[in-house]
C-alpha positions, 0 to 999 in steps of 0.5 A: 512366446506371443506374450514375450513379443507383445511385452518387448513391443510395448517397452519399445513403444514407451521408449520412443514416446518417453520424451513427451508428457501425458498432456502432449500425447493426449492432445496428439490423439484425434478428437473423436477418439478422445471423446470416446475415452472421456465424455468431455474429451479431457485427459482422464485420471489414472483410475480410468486410464490405468484399467481402460485396455486389457492388452494391445489387442484390445487397443487395436479393436478400440481403434478399429471401432472408433477411427474408421478410414485411418491409414495403417501407419496412423493406427500404429501411432495411435496404438503406441500413444494409447498404450503409453498413456495406459502404462503411465497411468498404471504406475500412478494408480499403483502409487495411489492404491498404496496410499489408500491402503494406509487410510482407516476403513471408517474414514474410507467409508465416510469419504466414499459416502460423501463423494457419492452424494456429491456426485449425485447432486452434480449429475442431477444439477441440484445445488447443495442444500443450504445450512441453517447455521448463522455466521455468528454461530460459525464465528463464535461457537463452531470452532472454525478459524477464519483466515484473514485474507487481502482481496486482490484487485484486478490491477494487482492481479494484472501487475502480478502477471505482467512480464514487462518491466515498465508495466505499471504505467500501461496497466494503470492506464488500462484500469483507468480506461476501464473504470472511465467507461463504466462511469460513462455508461452510468452517467449516460444511463442517468442522462446527466447534462454532460451527455447532451454537451458531448452528443454534438462532438465529432466523437461523442463517446471519447468526448464524454470519457474525457469530460468526466474529470481526472480522478484516479481509477481507485477513486472512480471504482469506489464511487461507482460501486457505491452508486450501483448500490443506490441505483438498485434501490432507485430502480426498485422504488421508482424505476428510475436510476436518478432520484426523483418523485415517482408521482411527478411527471416533470423532466430532469433537471426541472425536478430536484427531489432528495426523498429517495436519498433520505429514504435510502439513508434511513434504510442504511441507518437501520441496518446498521451500517458503518459510521463512514457509510453515510458520508460515502453515500453523500460523496458518491452523489457529489462525485456523480454530479460533478462528473455529470456536469450538474449545475450548482443550483441543481446539485442534490449533494449541496442541500442542507437537509441532506447534509444535516441528515448525514451528520446526524446519522454519522453521529448516532452510528459513531456513538455505538462504534468501537474506538478506531485502533491507531497504528502503534509506534515502532520501538527502537529495538525493531528499528535498530535491528532493521539497521543491523539486518542490512549488514547481516550477511547471513540473511538473503540479499533481498531481505537486506534490501527489504530492510533498507526499504522499511527504513526508507519508508520510516524516515520519509514517512511514506505510505506503501503506495507512495514508494510504488511511485518512486522511480529508482533512477531518481534516487541520488546520494549526496553528502547530506543524504539520500533524495528522490522523487515520487511520481503518480502517488495519491496526491501527485502525478499527471493531472494533479496540482503537484506533479512530483513529490520530493523525499529526503533521508539524512545520512546522520539518522541512525540508532545502531548502524551508522552505515545503514544508508550507504550499505543499503544504497550499495545493495540497491545499486547492485546488478540484482536490483538495477533493472529498468522499471517505473516502481521501486520495490520488486518481488524476490526470486525463489531463494531471495538472492535477487529480484524478479521483474515484477512489482510487489503489490500491497498484499505482497508487501504486507506478507514480506513485512511479516516474513522480515519480522520473523527473521529479525534477531535481538540486538545487543550492545557489545561494548563498542558497537551494536551486534545481532544476537542469536535469539529471535526478536519476535518470540510470539507469532501473534506479535507479527500482527501488532504492527501494521503497514501504517506504522512506518508512516506515522512514527516520525510524525508522532515523535516530532509531535511528542517533542513539541515541533509545530504542525506547520513543520511536521507537515513537511515530513509527511509532504502534507504541506507541499503545494508547489514543486518549484526549485526554491520550495524543494531546497527549503523542504530539504533543509526542513526535513533533514533538520527535523529527522536529526531533531527526532533522532536526538529527541528519542535518544535524550527523551525521558518523559515519553519513553519514545525508546519503547514507544507503542510497547505499552499496548502489546501485552493486552494485544497478545493476551486477547489472542490467546498468548500465555502470560509467560510468552507475553512477558518474554516477548515484552522483555525481548523488545524493551530497551533499558534506559541505560542503553540510550547513551549507546544509540545514535551518533557519538556526539548525541549523548547526555553528559555523565552528571545526569540526563536532566542536566544534559544539553539539548545538543552538542555540535562537535563536527567541525566539517558540518556545522549544525544549522542555527535553526536546530539550536533554536527552540521549536517555537522560534522557527522560522524567523521569517516566512513568505505567504503565497496568496491569490491566483497571481501567487503574490509573495508577501514577506512576514517575520515571526510574531510581526503580525496576527497572521498564523502560519497554520492558517496559510494555504501555502507558505515558504519558511525563510531561515535567512533573508539572503536571496529570499525572493518576495513581491511585497512586505507585510505592512505590520511586520515591516513598518515604514522606515524599517527594512526586512531583516531589521527588528526594532525590538531586538536593538543591537542584538539583532543588528549584528546577526542580521547586518548582512541581511539588512544591507542586502535588502536595504535597497528594496525597502522603498519598494516594500 
């Protein structure tokens, strides 16, 4: 009867405390009682807690012996908590015992033996005995597989944990402040001149931190880490943190000695290090001297012996280094499948939005880090296409020469889905993606139906790219439109690693280079040529970029020499074979990605088609759209572009007007140049005396005669009044 009463009371106790978790119940116990059950006062496992008490009387005696002077009501509560924890642990223990019963006896013995040995080592404080096997053996003969992992930086970890929608600016500011303090401590330790300059300021620490320059956090981190390696070498050889002769007793900076640097370079050469390490060491010294305010005459990084040594060591290391693997081009089959994926309702909404992100990177030739600085509120859709502004990129942002960088995507560039730009834009304008933030690509939620308020870092973007490639299906021509078939586009998993995150960056530039477009035009696409953010330059850049995008589309559709349709696929079979794929799988994967040359007439806008006679006789372009006449610049050959250009020179930014072929000035040698396609409204300060000789107005070319007088008549009349000033 007593046992029945005891069972009923225990069930009542469990019912009363059923809404609390085991962790909450454990924290509710006094600390002295928890320490008596577990040595570290942590919640013990079910193996311990499930067999700790025999019955409720045992619980009462344990409370009496442990908690003296406790009120009776508190004892009743503690009794109920302990008994509830034991009943829950007993249920878990029963499930564990059932799983253990399925393990073979031999495996149990080996596991218990290993666990016992590990516990003895932990109790004795003895570290595990190191193995005598080498890493080379581990990689080549052990059979173990090493997973490729992307190390997450402290900034990436903070961004992943950030809850604020506008967290990127604050986190980057904190990261910059952290590395500035690290750099300031190293500069102070080396007693560089900037320390003495800032010591008399009202706040020396703040003055020193601000006087170190405006480098990015990633740049400071890279230089500081390289400097710490050399600092350890100097401390071990001379007990000094700055290179100096250990036998000389001359205060810095009267002594300039690079023997320590030469010795360090020689040691790294014998390692042997990577071929980029010597230049990284030299760049580290140049950075520290610039941040430390070292005078030009005292800079070690400018010594000829040091620079020559770095060049020779780099040449030696490059002789034995394998060739650098360039990012392969993206075949049109993947680009077209990505366009069709935007309209594929069977895909999660986030993956359709991610397809738009991939195409935006491809046509704007952007890095993954570039679009981190793309403010969604800056994106605008017009009749020409999509435009936006990049902020805080590798080459733009506060403290940089260029504050903002523009990007453009023409509405006429497509291979298989003419509406991909509008469809993708509508997805990004939906409520699932329209929330205030200072970055472009957010992370997806669990089911991919929307985005969460957290930025996608490079590592997460890399994983999303591989996941997206898995979801792509093979495109097929349906007679009038392109459609997605049921078969996957990527058959071999090893092919997912063939394309890198740099593939989108170099695709458009590689296509334009194959078509013979001059480099000074290609630089506009990747924003390498941008040297100012004026409204005039943005208008010029938009005109050039949109024209080049449409020219690249036309070139891919009409090209028969370079096989741009299947660019990059020639290296795929060898790549798959190196990763253990069978010959049959390699053949299937290559065929799935190949587009037959006869299908090129089905790609792109309807007016971009070779005629039925032969592709060789096809005109370079056929403009039939009366609403949007094609600019004359697109109808000219690449070597004839542009007819005029303005060279901006000097600190006063003098604008000198040139004409194509008028003088010996080469546009590729100019640091800043504005192409001028029409002289109407072109603003310049002076005209080149060789391009525009006495008596000739800008816009008139004596060599062209009457042929050019008609085409530039309006320009000549508009600029005639300024000929005397030129």
